[in-house]
TIDREN-990902 format. One record per residue (C-alpha): residue in one letter; x, y, z. Coordinates in pm, whole numbers. Layout:
<atoms>
atom code: A, X: X, Y: Y, Z: Z
...
</atoms>
This chain:
<atoms>
atom code: M, X: -2957, Y: 5663, Z: 5228
atom code: A, X: -2649, Y: 5495, Z: 5343
atom code: W, X: -2612, Y: 5309, Z: 5018
atom code: K, X: -2523, Y: 5415, Z: 4666
atom code: T, X: -2727, Y: 5370, Z: 4366
atom code: L, X: -2665, Y: 5348, Z: 3973
atom code: D, X: -2685, Y: 5707, Z: 3958
atom code: D, X: -2367, Y: 5739, Z: 4182
atom code: M, X: -2140, Y: 5512, Z: 3977
atom code: T, X: -1930, Y: 5584, Z: 3664
atom code: L, X: -2003, Y: 5301, Z: 3441
atom code: A, X: -1874, Y: 5379, Z: 3083
atom code: G, X: -1654, Y: 5096, Z: 2970
atom code: K, X: -1685, Y: 4914, Z: 3307
atom code: V, X: -1779, Y: 4550, Z: 3363
atom code: A, X: -2097, Y: 4558, Z: 3637
atom code: L, X: -2116, Y: 4232, Z: 3809
atom code: V, X: -2487, Y: 4257, Z: 3874
atom code: R, X: -2651, Y: 3980, Z: 4147
atom code: V, X: -3004, Y: 3910, Z: 4046
atom code: D, X: -3282, Y: 3703, Z: 4129
atom code: L, X: -3352, Y: 3446, Z: 3836
atom code: N, X: -3495, Y: 3162, Z: 4054
atom code: V, X: -3817, Y: 3142, Z: 3852
atom code: P, X: -4090, Y: 2878, Z: 3804
atom code: M, X: -4007, Y: 2624, Z: 3519
atom code: E, X: -4217, Y: 2370, Z: 3358
atom code: N, X: -4027, Y: 2145, Z: 3086
atom code: G, X: -3752, Y: 2382, Z: 3039
atom code: V, X: -3963, Y: 2692, Z: 2997
atom code: V, X: -4022, Y: 2984, Z: 3222
atom code: T, X: -4373, Y: 3011, Z: 3353
atom code: D, X: -4378, Y: 3330, Z: 3548
atom code: A, X: -4123, Y: 3615, Z: 3418
atom code: T, X: -4195, Y: 3866, Z: 3688
atom code: R, X: -3875, Y: 3836, Z: 3842
atom code: I, X: -3694, Y: 3852, Z: 3503
atom code: D, X: -3905, Y: 4175, Z: 3412
atom code: R, X: -3808, Y: 4350, Z: 3725
atom code: I, X: -3439, Y: 4341, Z: 3671
atom code: V, X: -3476, Y: 4489, Z: 3311
atom code: P, X: -3470, Y: 4863, Z: 3428
atom code: T, X: -3117, Y: 4788, Z: 3589
atom code: I, X: -2976, Y: 4612, Z: 3304
atom code: R, X: -3105, Y: 4891, Z: 3071
atom code: D, X: -2951, Y: 5170, Z: 3283
atom code: I, X: -2599, Y: 5014, Z: 3292
atom code: L, X: -2597, Y: 4958, Z: 2900
atom code: A, X: -2735, Y: 5342, Z: 2864
atom code: K, X: -2423, Y: 5471, Z: 3090
atom code: G, X: -2177, Y: 5249, Z: 2874
atom code: G, X: -2136, Y: 4981, Z: 3121
atom code: K, X: -2125, Y: 4600, Z: 3032
atom code: P, X: -2362, Y: 4406, Z: 3263
atom code: V, X: -2274, Y: 4047, Z: 3384
atom code: L, X: -2541, Y: 3866, Z: 3576
atom code: L, X: -2477, Y: 3653, Z: 3879
atom code: A, X: -2784, Y: 3436, Z: 4007
atom code: H, X: -2878, Y: 3121, Z: 4151
atom code: F, X: -3147, Y: 2857, Z: 4063
atom code: G, X: -3278, Y: 2607, Z: 4297
atom code: R, X: -3094, Y: 2424, Z: 4550
atom code: P, X: -2797, Y: 2223, Z: 4396
atom code: K, X: -2635, Y: 2193, Z: 4714
atom code: G, X: -2271, Y: 2288, Z: 4578
atom code: V, X: -2293, Y: 2040, Z: 4277
atom code: V, X: -2371, Y: 2087, Z: 3897
atom code: V, X: -2713, Y: 1979, Z: 3840
atom code: P, X: -2815, Y: 2022, Z: 3466
atom code: E, X: -3195, Y: 2068, Z: 3521
atom code: M, X: -3088, Y: 2362, Z: 3740
atom code: S, X: -2862, Y: 2539, Z: 3482
atom code: L, X: -2935, Y: 2903, Z: 3427
atom code: E, X: -2891, Y: 2832, Z: 3045
atom code: Q, X: -3254, Y: 2751, Z: 3017
atom code: V, X: -3342, Y: 3104, Z: 3153
atom code: V, X: -3166, Y: 3271, Z: 2848
atom code: P, X: -3473, Y: 3272, Z: 2605
atom code: A, X: -3711, Y: 3451, Z: 2858
atom code: L, X: -3411, Y: 3706, Z: 2942
atom code: E, X: -3363, Y: 3796, Z: 2579
atom code: A, X: -3750, Y: 3814, Z: 2536
atom code: A, X: -3778, Y: 4074, Z: 2820
atom code: L, X: -3512, Y: 4275, Z: 2690
atom code: G, X: -3670, Y: 4296, Z: 2365
atom code: G, X: -3458, Y: 4056, Z: 2167
atom code: M, X: -3110, Y: 4190, Z: 2285
atom code: K, X: -2828, Y: 3919, Z: 2284
atom code: V, X: -2759, Y: 3731, Z: 2622
atom code: R, X: -2451, Y: 3564, Z: 2597
atom code: F, X: -2432, Y: 3267, Z: 2851
atom code: A, X: -2122, Y: 3127, Z: 3032
atom code: S, X: -2096, Y: 2766, Z: 3149
atom code: D, X: -1927, Y: 2864, Z: 3492
atom code: C, X: -1969, Y: 3169, Z: 3744
atom code: I, X: -1593, Y: 3186, Z: 3779
atom code: G, X: -1264, Y: 3092, Z: 3566
atom code: G, X: -1197, Y: 3050, Z: 3203
atom code: P, X: -1561, Y: 3012, Z: 3066
atom code: A, X: -1672, Y: 3316, Z: 3262
atom code: K, X: -1360, Y: 3538, Z: 3178
atom code: E, X: -1406, Y: 3430, Z: 2789
atom code: A, X: -1760, Y: 3539, Z: 2776
atom code: V, X: -1683, Y: 3860, Z: 2956
atom code: V, X: -1424, Y: 3939, Z: 2714
atom code: A, X: -1616, Y: 3851, Z: 2402
atom code: M, X: -1907, Y: 4087, Z: 2509
atom code: G, X: -2006, Y: 4330, Z: 2230
atom code: A, X: -2201, Y: 4647, Z: 2241
atom code: N, X: -2541, Y: 4595, Z: 2378
atom code: E, X: -2490, Y: 4249, Z: 2505
atom code: V, X: -2559, Y: 4114, Z: 2841
atom code: V, X: -2350, Y: 3805, Z: 2979
atom code: L, X: -2560, Y: 3546, Z: 3209
atom code: L, X: -2303, Y: 3346, Z: 3421
atom code: E, X: -2390, Y: 2988, Z: 3540
atom code: N, X: -2585, Y: 2916, Z: 3878
atom code: T, X: -2365, Y: 3034, Z: 4159
atom code: R, X: -2493, Y: 2751, Z: 4354
atom code: F, X: -2305, Y: 2515, Z: 4140
atom code: H, X: -2020, Y: 2579, Z: 4380
atom code: A, X: -2020, Y: 2443, Z: 4742
atom code: G, X: -1870, Y: 2794, Z: 4839
atom code: E, X: -2149, Y: 3010, Z: 4753
atom code: E, X: -2349, Y: 2939, Z: 5065
atom code: K, X: -2068, Y: 2924, Z: 5259
atom code: N, X: -1972, Y: 3284, Z: 5168
atom code: D, X: -1635, Y: 3145, Z: 5070
atom code: A, X: -1376, Y: 3402, Z: 5039
atom code: M, X: -1179, Y: 3266, Z: 4739
atom code: L, X: -1502, Y: 3217, Z: 4572
atom code: A, X: -1613, Y: 3574, Z: 4614
atom code: A, X: -1262, Y: 3684, Z: 4500
atom code: S, X: -1285, Y: 3475, Z: 4179
atom code: M, X: -1621, Y: 3639, Z: 4101
atom code: A, X: -1484, Y: 3980, Z: 4160
atom code: A, X: -1203, Y: 3934, Z: 3923
atom code: L, X: -1456, Y: 3921, Z: 3644
atom code: G, X: -1552, Y: 4298, Z: 3700
atom code: D, X: -1512, Y: 4640, Z: 3800
atom code: I, X: -1810, Y: 4728, Z: 3995
atom code: Y, X: -2078, Y: 4509, Z: 4200
atom code: V, X: -2443, Y: 4591, Z: 4187
atom code: N, X: -2698, Y: 4397, Z: 4401
atom code: D, X: -3036, Y: 4404, Z: 4231
atom code: A, X: -3160, Y: 4092, Z: 4434
atom code: F, X: -3340, Y: 4209, Z: 4758
atom code: S, X: -3500, Y: 3878, Z: 4772
atom code: A, X: -3173, Y: 3698, Z: 4829
atom code: A, X: -3010, Y: 3994, Z: 5063
atom code: H, X: -3081, Y: 3787, Z: 5365
atom code: R, X: -2845, Y: 3525, Z: 5291
atom code: A, X: -2466, Y: 3597, Z: 5343
atom code: H, X: -2357, Y: 3409, Z: 5059
atom code: A, X: -2045, Y: 3502, Z: 4838
atom code: S, X: -2262, Y: 3660, Z: 4544
atom code: T, X: -2464, Y: 3845, Z: 4775
atom code: E, X: -2227, Y: 3968, Z: 5050
atom code: G, X: -1884, Y: 3836, Z: 5023
atom code: I, X: -1821, Y: 3993, Z: 4687
atom code: A, X: -1958, Y: 4359, Z: 4779
atom code: H, X: -1660, Y: 4408, Z: 5009
atom code: L, X: -1407, Y: 4358, Z: 4714
atom code: L, X: -1526, Y: 4603, Z: 4489
atom code: P, X: -1698, Y: 4956, Z: 4468
atom code: N, X: -2086, Y: 4863, Z: 4529
atom code: C, X: -2419, Y: 5014, Z: 4473
atom code: A, X: -2803, Y: 4899, Z: 4473
atom code: G, X: -2966, Y: 4834, Z: 4143
atom code: R, X: -3300, Y: 4987, Z: 4059
atom code: L, X: -3510, Y: 4698, Z: 4198
atom code: M, X: -3302, Y: 4684, Z: 4521
atom code: Q, X: -3325, Y: 5053, Z: 4526
atom code: A, X: -3720, Y: 5047, Z: 4498
atom code: E, X: -3747, Y: 4786, Z: 4773
atom code: L, X: -3530, Y: 4966, Z: 5018
atom code: S, X: -3676, Y: 5317, Z: 4958
atom code: A, X: -4023, Y: 5158, Z: 4977
atom code: L, X: -3967, Y: 4962, Z: 5304
atom code: E, X: -3791, Y: 5283, Z: 5439
atom code: A, X: -4092, Y: 5463, Z: 5402
atom code: A, X: -4306, Y: 5194, Z: 5543
atom code: L, X: -4105, Y: 5122, Z: 5848
atom code: G, X: -3769, Y: 5363, Z: 5876
atom code: N, X: -3964, Y: 5674, Z: 5870
atom code: P, X: -4316, Y: 5638, Z: 5792
atom code: A, X: -4604, Y: 5861, Z: 5750
atom code: R, X: -4821, Y: 5825, Z: 6062
atom code: P, X: -5066, Y: 5667, Z: 6149
atom code: V, X: -4922, Y: 5328, Z: 6041
atom code: V, X: -5119, Y: 4995, Z: 6016
atom code: A, X: -4980, Y: 4637, Z: 6004
atom code: V, X: -5184, Y: 4366, Z: 5870
atom code: V, X: -5042, Y: 4022, Z: 5949
atom code: G, X: -5213, Y: 3703, Z: 5872
atom code: G, X: -5095, Y: 3353, Z: 5817
atom code: A, X: -5154, Y: 3004, Z: 5971
atom code: K, X: -4917, Y: 3007, Z: 6273
atom code: V, X: -4804, Y: 3279, Z: 6533
atom code: S, X: -4465, Y: 3064, Z: 6561
atom code: T, X: -4356, Y: 3133, Z: 6222
atom code: K, X: -4399, Y: 3515, Z: 6290
atom code: L, X: -4315, Y: 3599, Z: 6671
atom code: E, X: -4010, Y: 3814, Z: 6589
atom code: L, X: -4222, Y: 4002, Z: 6323
atom code: L, X: -4508, Y: 4060, Z: 6567
atom code: G, X: -4268, Y: 4153, Z: 6857
atom code: N, X: -4094, Y: 4426, Z: 6626
atom code: L, X: -4418, Y: 4550, Z: 6469
atom code: V, X: -4599, Y: 4621, Z: 6802
atom code: T, X: -4298, Y: 4869, Z: 6872
atom code: K, X: -4319, Y: 5031, Z: 6527
atom code: V, X: -4676, Y: 5048, Z: 6423
atom code: N, X: -5000, Y: 5240, Z: 6567
atom code: H, X: -5225, Y: 4978, Z: 6457
atom code: L, X: -5153, Y: 4589, Z: 6418
atom code: V, X: -5458, Y: 4385, Z: 6262
atom code: I, X: -5420, Y: 4013, Z: 6301
atom code: V, X: -5591, Y: 3788, Z: 6076
atom code: G, X: -5601, Y: 3455, Z: 5943
atom code: G, X: -5533, Y: 3139, Z: 6121
atom code: M, X: -5301, Y: 3332, Z: 6342
atom code: A, X: -5583, Y: 3545, Z: 6495
atom code: N, X: -5747, Y: 3230, Z: 6624
atom code: T, X: -5459, Y: 3169, Z: 6857
atom code: F, X: -5505, Y: 3521, Z: 7006
atom code: L, X: -5854, Y: 3454, Z: 7036
atom code: V, X: -5808, Y: 3129, Z: 7218
atom code: A, X: -5559, Y: 3289, Z: 7434
atom code: Q, X: -5851, Y: 3544, Z: 7535
atom code: G, X: -6094, Y: 3260, Z: 7614
atom code: V, X: -6257, Y: 3261, Z: 7290
atom code: E, X: -6349, Y: 2911, Z: 7166
atom code: V, X: -6263, Y: 2842, Z: 6781
atom code: G, X: -6431, Y: 2528, Z: 6693
atom code: K, X: -6228, Y: 2295, Z: 6493
atom code: S, X: -6051, Y: 2611, Z: 6351
atom code: L, X: -5654, Y: 2579, Z: 6337
atom code: A, X: -5516, Y: 2737, Z: 6633
atom code: E, X: -5173, Y: 2692, Z: 6823
atom code: R, X: -5310, Y: 2650, Z: 7164
atom code: D, X: -4975, Y: 2590, Z: 7308
atom code: M, X: -4891, Y: 2969, Z: 7190
atom code: A, X: -5150, Y: 3086, Z: 7393
atom code: E, X: -4936, Y: 3271, Z: 7663
atom code: T, X: -4702, Y: 3416, Z: 7405
atom code: A, X: -4995, Y: 3572, Z: 7227
atom code: L, X: -5088, Y: 3718, Z: 7572
atom code: E, X: -4717, Y: 3862, Z: 7600
atom code: I, X: -4754, Y: 4023, Z: 7280
atom code: L, X: -5082, Y: 4188, Z: 7357
atom code: K, X: -4916, Y: 4304, Z: 7663
atom code: K, X: -4622, Y: 4435, Z: 7460
atom code: A, X: -4849, Y: 4620, Z: 7223
atom code: D, X: -5043, Y: 4778, Z: 7509
atom code: S, X: -4735, Y: 4918, Z: 7664
atom code: S, X: -4608, Y: 5034, Z: 7335
atom code: G, X: -4924, Y: 5225, Z: 7231
atom code: C, X: -5000, Y: 5004, Z: 6965
atom code: S, X: -5384, Y: 4908, Z: 6917
atom code: I, X: -5441, Y: 4519, Z: 6835
atom code: H, X: -5723, Y: 4447, Z: 6629
atom code: L, X: -5871, Y: 4093, Z: 6612
atom code: P, X: -6174, Y: 3956, Z: 6418
atom code: K, X: -6511, Y: 4085, Z: 6544
atom code: D, X: -6717, Y: 3838, Z: 6316
atom code: V, X: -6608, Y: 3532, Z: 6143
atom code: V, X: -6730, Y: 3320, Z: 5809
atom code: V, X: -6733, Y: 2931, Z: 5928
atom code: A, X: -6792, Y: 2638, Z: 5750
atom code: R, X: -6766, Y: 2246, Z: 5806
atom code: E, X: -6592, Y: 2189, Z: 5480
atom code: F, X: -6266, Y: 2306, Z: 5351
atom code: K, X: -6385, Y: 2325, Z: 5004
atom code: A, X: -6479, Y: 2593, Z: 4731
atom code: G, X: -6851, Y: 2660, Z: 4765
atom code: A, X: -6880, Y: 2490, Z: 5103
atom code: A, X: -7190, Y: 2600, Z: 5293
atom code: S, X: -7106, Y: 2878, Z: 5508
atom code: E, X: -7266, Y: 3119, Z: 5777
atom code: T, X: -7126, Y: 3442, Z: 5948
atom code: V, X: -7141, Y: 3445, Z: 6338
atom code: A, X: -7006, Y: 3660, Z: 6613
atom code: V, X: -6641, Y: 3605, Z: 6715
atom code: G, X: -6741, Y: 3409, Z: 7008
atom code: A, X: -7030, Y: 3195, Z: 6860
atom code: C, X: -6814, Y: 2946, Z: 6628
atom code: P, X: -6985, Y: 2621, Z: 6641
atom code: V, X: -6798, Y: 2322, Z: 6797
atom code: D, X: -6800, Y: 2147, Z: 6467
atom code: A, X: -6715, Y: 2436, Z: 6267
atom code: M, X: -6375, Y: 2613, Z: 6121
atom code: I, X: -6314, Y: 2987, Z: 6063
atom code: L, X: -6226, Y: 3042, Z: 5723
atom code: D, X: -6275, Y: 3389, Z: 5659
atom code: A, X: -6333, Y: 3712, Z: 5846
atom code: G, X: -6687, Y: 3865, Z: 5840
atom code: P, X: -6824, Y: 4201, Z: 5730
atom code: A, X: -6813, Y: 4358, Z: 6055
atom code: T, X: -6446, Y: 4279, Z: 6076
atom code: V, X: -6384, Y: 4408, Z: 5731
atom code: A, X: -6568, Y: 4715, Z: 5825
atom code: A, X: -6351, Y: 4776, Z: 6126
atom code: I, X: -6016, Y: 4718, Z: 5944
atom code: T, X: -6114, Y: 4943, Z: 5654
atom code: A, X: -6194, Y: 5223, Z: 5898
atom code: V, X: -5849, Y: 5163, Z: 6046
atom code: F, X: -5707, Y: 5223, Z: 5668
atom code: V, X: -5887, Y: 5533, Z: 5648
atom code: A, X: -5754, Y: 5691, Z: 5959
atom code: S, X: -5404, Y: 5583, Z: 5892
atom code: R, X: -5124, Y: 5702, Z: 5619
atom code: T, X: -4920, Y: 5389, Z: 5592
atom code: L, X: -4993, Y: 5040, Z: 5548
atom code: I, X: -4782, Y: 4723, Z: 5560
atom code: W, X: -4928, Y: 4418, Z: 5459
atom code: N, X: -4830, Y: 4052, Z: 5514
atom code: G, X: -5073, Y: 3776, Z: 5504
atom code: P, X: -5456, Y: 3726, Z: 5380
atom code: L, X: -5761, Y: 3751, Z: 5596
atom code: G, X: -5885, Y: 3403, Z: 5518
atom code: A, X: -5858, Y: 3102, Z: 5299
atom code: F, X: -5836, Y: 3334, Z: 5003
atom code: E, X: -5769, Y: 3048, Z: 4760
atom code: I, X: -6124, Y: 2934, Z: 4743
atom code: E, X: -6442, Y: 3107, Z: 4719
atom code: P, X: -6646, Y: 3230, Z: 4910
atom code: F, X: -6364, Y: 3256, Z: 5158
atom code: D, X: -6177, Y: 3517, Z: 4953
atom code: A, X: -6447, Y: 3797, Z: 5044
atom code: A, X: -6267, Y: 3984, Z: 5341
atom code: T, X: -5930, Y: 3974, Z: 5182
atom code: N, X: -6057, Y: 4100, Z: 4835
atom code: A, X: -6264, Y: 4366, Z: 5015
atom code: T, X: -6016, Y: 4501, Z: 5238
atom code: A, X: -5738, Y: 4489, Z: 4948
atom code: K, X: -5981, Y: 4696, Z: 4736
atom code: K, X: -6025, Y: 4970, Z: 4995
atom code: A, X: -5631, Y: 4985, Z: 5050
atom code: A, X: -5593, Y: 5041, Z: 4682
atom code: E, X: -5855, Y: 5302, Z: 4655
atom code: L, X: -5716, Y: 5498, Z: 4938
atom code: T, X: -5369, Y: 5437, Z: 4755
atom code: I, X: -5487, Y: 5569, Z: 4437
atom code: S, X: -5634, Y: 5873, Z: 4612
atom code: G, X: -5293, Y: 5953, Z: 4781
atom code: A, X: -5427, Y: 5904, Z: 5140
atom code: L, X: -5229, Y: 5589, Z: 5191
atom code: V, X: -4876, Y: 5468, Z: 5134
atom code: S, X: -4934, Y: 5087, Z: 5097
atom code: V, X: -4647, Y: 4827, Z: 5077
atom code: A, X: -4716, Y: 4452, Z: 5082
atom code: G, X: -4510, Y: 4138, Z: 5051
atom code: G, X: -4480, Y: 3778, Z: 5098
atom code: G, X: -4573, Y: 3521, Z: 4844
atom code: D, X: -4959, Y: 3461, Z: 4966
atom code: T, X: -4987, Y: 3829, Z: 5011
atom code: V, X: -4895, Y: 3904, Z: 4660
atom code: A, X: -5118, Y: 3596, Z: 4511
atom code: A, X: -5411, Y: 3750, Z: 4709
atom code: L, X: -5368, Y: 4108, Z: 4608
atom code: N, X: -5342, Y: 3969, Z: 4227
atom code: K, X: -5640, Y: 3763, Z: 4269
atom code: A, X: -5816, Y: 4066, Z: 4404
atom code: G, X: -5702, Y: 4258, Z: 4093
atom code: V, X: -5535, Y: 4550, Z: 4302
atom code: A, X: -5172, Y: 4465, Z: 4310
atom code: E, X: -5094, Y: 4739, Z: 4056
atom code: A, X: -5274, Y: 4996, Z: 4265
atom code: F, X: -5027, Y: 4930, Z: 4586
atom code: T, X: -4743, Y: 5176, Z: 4630
atom code: Y, X: -4502, Y: 4894, Z: 4627
atom code: I, X: -4540, Y: 4507, Z: 4605
atom code: S, X: -4224, Y: 4331, Z: 4745
atom code: S, X: -4110, Y: 4058, Z: 4538
atom code: A, X: -3893, Y: 3918, Z: 4819
atom code: G, X: -4013, Y: 3642, Z: 5060
atom code: G, X: -3781, Y: 3581, Z: 5350
atom code: A, X: -3587, Y: 3917, Z: 5308
atom code: F, X: -3924, Y: 4104, Z: 5316
atom code: L, X: -4010, Y: 3914, Z: 5655
atom code: E, X: -3667, Y: 3976, Z: 5799
atom code: W, X: -3669, Y: 4319, Z: 5720
atom code: M, X: -3994, Y: 4347, Z: 5887
atom code: E, X: -3855, Y: 4184, Z: 6196
atom code: G, X: -3596, Y: 4448, Z: 6238
atom code: K, X: -3309, Y: 4220, Z: 6132
atom code: D, X: -3013, Y: 4356, Z: 5939
atom code: L, X: -2991, Y: 4183, Z: 5607
atom code: P, X: -2631, Y: 4081, Z: 5510
atom code: G, X: -2663, Y: 4176, Z: 5150
atom code: V, X: -2785, Y: 4531, Z: 5236
atom code: A, X: -2540, Y: 4575, Z: 5531
atom code: A, X: -2240, Y: 4475, Z: 5276
atom code: L, X: -2368, Y: 4770, Z: 5037
atom code: K, X: -2312, Y: 5007, Z: 5324
atom code: A, X: -1968, Y: 4918, Z: 5404
</atoms>
């Protein structure tokens, strides 16, 4: 590992500025999903256990450099205190200057300070050196525990890391370790499942994966574009016909890289996009002209799960079909359950990420069985695309 962890730092009596992700869903001022809050608790507890004083930096929403009361992090305090078992969380009305300094100085034992939304300052998203220095002045050590924001070169994710001794928090450590195991130095064969609506949004991802994995399973709406490129008609299904040449180039690159591409063998089609719509399973080349492909069929599921059985590492980003509505969640559920079964038995290392993917795995009831589920969206994708993430690169400096 080129980056340090909390185990490498002396924290006793030190103020640890911890960049976390508290950009959580809210409704009427109440947190409706505390997953991101729960995942930073181990870092906060470890800092406290080592005698350190955790001071949290975070953003919320897109206030664009102005103070927006509805985007204040103060409303997150009750959920954060609950996640910490009733521990006192002191809130500062700014992330720099007098209010922040006063809150840090007033910290008692087993207390946490939460600083106000970093994006209330225009310099945050501009990675302004003065803002980064003002934040750094509050602490002794910088801890980045927000992998989900690591693809942004902002003052609180990149700039500040150059000004203080730094390390990865427990969540960041877990993310980086999992992704290193999946793409950096994985047990082979490696299979990647990539779904989603459009090829155009995942071009760099596909281009990178075909040089890194042994098997690439292309599913969802994206698969339709590859089918059309090979002369297979898909009726009224979503397909980016103008990306056909690009799809062929990816297939050619995969062939020269020794990566096997797997596309649907059979599909589930319907005339309506709604729950419980009448559907039928047809061979991949037999989609009726007035129907649309909404899921993969059982032969495709069998082929994909056979690849899982023959592999040692799985990376998953994107569902196989319209998993939100029945019966078009069947293929996603079946393949997810097989991946979970193989993971539990120790035969497969499974790493998944992306909003739809996490939602699909939760819906299938198997998320807990995967080796690692990334809480990041854009950062997870950019890592899979082979890009350096500014927030991670700064920890190596």
